[in-house]
C-alpha positions as CSV (number, residue, x, y, z in Angstrom):
1,M,-0.3,41.1,17.8
2,T,-4.0,40.4,18.3
3,T,-5.8,42.8,20.6
4,V,-3.4,45.5,21.6
5,G,-5.1,48.8,21.0
6,F,-8.6,47.3,20.8
7,G,-9.1,46.0,24.3
8,D,-8.4,47.1,27.9
9,I,-4.7,47.7,27.2
10,T,-4.2,50.8,25.0
11,P,-1.1,52.7,24.1
12,I,-0.8,56.2,25.7
13,R,2.6,57.6,24.9
14,N,4.0,58.2,21.4
15,I,6.6,55.4,21.7
16,E,3.8,53.0,22.7
17,I,1.7,54.1,19.8
18,V,4.6,53.5,17.4
19,I,5.3,50.1,18.8
20,T,1.7,49.2,18.7
21,I,1.4,50.2,15.0
22,G,4.5,48.0,14.2
23,V,3.1,45.0,16.2
24,A,-0.3,45.4,14.5
25,L,1.4,45.4,11.0
26,L,3.6,42.5,11.9
27,G,0.5,40.5,13.2
28,A,-1.5,41.3,10.0
29,S,1.4,40.3,7.8
30,S,2.0,37.1,9.7
31,Y,-1.7,36.2,9.5
32,A,-1.8,36.8,5.7
33,F,1.4,34.8,5.3
34,I,0.2,31.8,7.2
35,I,-3.3,31.8,5.6
36,G,-1.7,32.2,2.1
37,N,0.7,29.3,2.5
38,L,-2.0,27.1,3.9
39,A,-4.3,27.9,1.0
40,S,-1.4,27.2,-1.5
41,L,-0.6,23.9,0.3
42,F,-4.2,22.6,0.0
43,T,-4.4,23.8,-3.6
44,K,-1.2,21.8,-4.5
45,I,-2.5,18.7,-2.7
46,N,-5.7,18.7,-4.9
47,E,-4.0,20.1,-8.0
48,A,-3.3,16.7,-9.6
49,E,-6.8,15.5,-8.9
50,I,-8.4,18.6,-10.2
51,K,-6.3,18.5,-13.3
52,Y,-7.2,14.9,-13.9
53,K,-10.9,15.4,-13.3
54,D,-10.8,18.3,-15.7
55,K,-9.4,16.0,-18.3
56,V,-12.1,13.4,-17.7
57,Q,-14.8,16.0,-17.9
58,A,-13.4,17.3,-21.2
59,V,-13.5,13.8,-22.6
60,N,-17.1,13.2,-21.4
61,Q,-18.2,16.6,-22.9
62,Y,-16.6,15.7,-26.2
63,L,-18.2,12.3,-26.3
64,S,-21.6,13.8,-25.4
65,H,-21.1,16.4,-28.1
66,R,-20.5,13.6,-30.7
67,N,-23.7,11.8,-29.5
68,V,-21.8,8.8,-28.1
69,P,-24.3,6.6,-26.2
70,D,-24.5,7.3,-22.5
71,D,-23.7,3.7,-21.5
72,F,-20.4,3.8,-23.3
73,N,-19.6,7.3,-21.9
74,H,-20.2,5.8,-18.4
75,K,-17.7,3.0,-19.2
76,I,-15.1,5.6,-20.1
77,R,-15.7,7.4,-16.8
78,E,-15.3,4.2,-14.8
79,Y,-12.1,3.4,-16.7
80,Y,-10.6,6.8,-15.8
81,E,-11.8,6.5,-12.2
82,Y,-10.0,3.1,-11.9
83,L,-6.8,4.7,-13.3
84,W,-7.0,7.5,-10.7
85,T,-7.7,5.2,-7.8
86,R,-4.8,2.9,-8.7
87,Y,-2.2,5.2,-10.2
88,K,-3.4,8.7,-9.2
89,G,-3.5,9.6,-12.9
90,H,0.2,8.8,-13.5
91,E,1.9,6.3,-15.6
92,E,4.8,4.5,-13.9
93,K,7.0,4.4,-17.0
94,H,7.1,8.2,-17.1
95,F,8.5,8.3,-13.6
96,F,11.3,5.8,-14.2
97,K,12.6,6.7,-17.7
98,D,15.2,9.2,-16.5
99,L,16.6,6.9,-13.8
100,P,19.8,4.9,-14.3
101,I,19.1,1.4,-15.7
102,H,20.1,-0.4,-12.5
103,Y,17.6,1.8,-10.4
104,R,14.9,1.1,-13.0
105,L,15.5,-2.7,-12.8
106,D,15.5,-2.6,-9.0
107,I,12.1,-0.8,-9.0
108,L,10.6,-3.0,-11.6
109,H,11.7,-6.2,-9.8
110,Y,10.1,-4.9,-6.6
111,L,6.8,-3.7,-8.3
112,T,6.4,-7.0,-10.2
113,K,7.8,-9.5,-7.8
114,D,4.4,-11.0,-6.9
115,F,3.4,-12.1,-10.4
116,L,6.9,-12.7,-11.8
117,A,7.4,-15.5,-9.3
118,K,4.4,-17.3,-10.9
119,I,5.5,-17.0,-14.6
120,P,7.7,-19.9,-15.9
121,L,9.2,-17.6,-18.6
122,F,10.9,-15.6,-15.8
123,K,11.6,-18.4,-13.3
124,D,13.4,-20.4,-16.0
125,S,15.5,-17.5,-17.3
126,S,18.9,-16.2,-16.2
127,Q,19.1,-12.9,-14.4
128,A,20.4,-11.1,-17.6
129,L,17.4,-12.4,-19.6
130,Q,15.0,-11.5,-16.8
131,N,16.3,-7.9,-16.8
132,E,16.0,-7.7,-20.6
133,L,12.4,-8.9,-20.5
134,L,11.5,-6.6,-17.7
135,L,12.8,-3.5,-19.6
136,S,10.9,-4.6,-22.7
137,L,7.5,-5.2,-21.1
138,K,4.8,-2.6,-21.8
139,H,2.1,-2.0,-19.2
140,Q,-1.6,-1.9,-20.3
141,T,-4.8,-1.5,-18.4
142,Y,-8.1,-3.0,-19.7
143,P,-11.6,-2.4,-18.4
144,P,-14.2,-5.2,-17.9
145,D,-15.8,-6.9,-20.9
146,C,-13.0,-5.7,-23.2
147,F,-11.4,-7.9,-25.9
148,V,-7.7,-8.2,-25.3
149,I,-7.3,-10.4,-28.4
150,R,-9.8,-11.4,-31.1
151,K,-10.2,-14.4,-33.2
152,G,-8.6,-14.0,-36.6
153,E,-5.9,-11.5,-35.5
154,I,-2.2,-12.1,-36.2
155,G,-0.4,-12.7,-32.9
156,N,2.1,-10.0,-32.4
157,E,2.2,-10.0,-28.5
158,I,2.6,-12.1,-25.5
159,F,0.5,-11.0,-22.5
160,F,1.3,-11.5,-18.8
161,I,-1.4,-10.9,-16.2
162,A,-0.4,-8.8,-13.3
163,E,-3.9,-8.4,-11.9
164,G,-7.5,-9.2,-12.9
165,Q,-9.3,-12.1,-14.5
166,L,-9.9,-12.9,-18.1
167,K,-11.8,-15.7,-19.9
168,I,-11.1,-17.6,-23.1
169,V,-13.9,-17.8,-25.7
170,S,-13.4,-20.4,-28.4
171,Q,-14.6,-20.3,-32.0
172,N,-17.6,-22.4,-31.1
173,G,-18.5,-19.9,-28.3
174,K,-17.5,-22.2,-25.4
175,N,-15.9,-20.6,-22.4
176,Y,-12.9,-22.2,-20.7
177,N,-11.2,-21.7,-17.3
178,D,-10.5,-18.2,-16.4
179,F,-7.0,-16.6,-16.5
180,S,-5.7,-14.7,-13.4
181,M,-2.6,-13.2,-12.0
182,G,0.6,-15.0,-13.1
183,D,-1.0,-16.6,-16.2
184,Y,0.1,-15.6,-19.7
185,F,-1.2,-16.1,-23.2
186,G,-0.5,-15.4,-26.8
187,E,2.9,-17.0,-27.0
188,M,1.9,-19.9,-29.4
189,S,0.4,-17.5,-32.0
190,L,3.5,-15.3,-31.8
191,I,6.0,-18.1,-32.1
192,L,4.2,-19.9,-34.9
193,N,3.1,-16.6,-36.6
194,E,-0.4,-17.9,-37.0
195,K,-3.8,-16.2,-36.6
196,R,-5.6,-16.5,-33.3
197,T,-8.6,-18.8,-33.4
198,A,-10.0,-17.8,-30.0
199,S,-10.8,-14.5,-28.2
200,I,-9.8,-13.5,-24.7
201,V,-12.1,-11.1,-22.8
202,T,-11.6,-9.3,-19.5
203,L,-13.9,-10.2,-16.6
204,S,-12.7,-7.3,-14.4
205,F,-10.2,-4.4,-14.6
206,C,-7.0,-6.0,-15.7
207,D,-3.4,-4.9,-15.6
208,L,-1.3,-6.7,-18.2
209,F,2.3,-6.6,-19.3
210,C,2.8,-7.0,-23.0
211,L,5.9,-8.2,-24.9
212,H,5.7,-7.1,-28.5
213,K,7.0,-9.0,-31.5
214,E,9.8,-6.6,-32.2
215,D,11.2,-7.0,-28.7
216,Y,10.6,-10.8,-28.8
217,V,12.7,-11.1,-32.0
218,R,15.4,-8.8,-30.6
219,I,15.7,-10.7,-27.3
220,K,15.7,-14.1,-29.1
221,E,18.6,-13.0,-31.2
222,K,20.5,-11.5,-28.3
223,Y,20.0,-14.3,-25.9
224,P,20.2,-17.8,-27.4
225,E,18.8,-19.3,-24.1
226,F,15.5,-17.5,-24.8
227,R,14.7,-20.2,-27.5
228,K,15.2,-23.0,-25.0
229,V,13.1,-21.3,-22.4
230,L,10.3,-20.7,-24.9
231,K,10.5,-24.3,-26.1
232,L,10.2,-25.5,-22.5
233,I,7.2,-23.4,-21.6
234,S,5.6,-24.2,-24.9
235,N,5.8,-27.9,-24.2
236,N,4.3,-27.3,-20.7
237,Q,1.6,-25.1,-22.1
238,S,0.7,-27.7,-24.8
239,S,0.2,-30.3,-22.1
240,M,-1.7,-27.9,-19.8
241,R,-4.0,-26.7,-22.7
242,S,-4.6,-30.0,-24.4
243,E,-8.3,-29.4,-24.2
244,F,-7.9,-26.2,-26.3
245,I,-5.8,-28.1,-28.9
246,L,-8.7,-30.6,-29.3
247,D,-10.9,-27.7,-30.3
248,D,-8.1,-26.2,-32.6
249,I,-7.6,-23.2,-30.3
250,I,-4.1,-21.7,-30.8
251,L,-3.5,-18.6,-28.7
């Protein structure tokens, strides 16, 4: 299949020539088949990355065309690079939406077990309420130096920190202790339906889970125990954040 007919061993009789031709054709076909499949394999391995990089390049070209400052364009590239490094360009919710609800819950419990164990809202809730909350949470990723909430906004979400660090900036510009994995914020403004009087800014890339007001109202009506849990954690938060209350900071 490699050197018959081209080296020391050569066909002499007609039958040998016919066999040699067949072997040469088989060898060439096998070689082409192997090389073709290997090339296809390597192309598929990098296909997702190539597609994602093409998307990022298209975004950068568009921003450059619209004369967006280079420093902001650089921040956009860093954001996309973080998404690729952490999630390979995919969003987890798209993978799980077709799964049966029990499979989705098992996966969500596994993926979020590290930070759920630190959040009183989940620790003090029944299993049914935990499942309802998990299915209602929306994942969001924020880059560094990004406002998650701003002073003066109406509070329509509660945020739970899965990864990263954030800081609180009060109305007088004073910074307080940082927030990190397991912390949560925004519940008082949502419960009391008041405007936020402080801003929260990311210090690093942050992965947050958000509970929107519509889901909050629905779960509160569906599970009466939700009110008791919220009251309990609100009392705890009030005592823990007494220094914020002194400055009239209501998150």
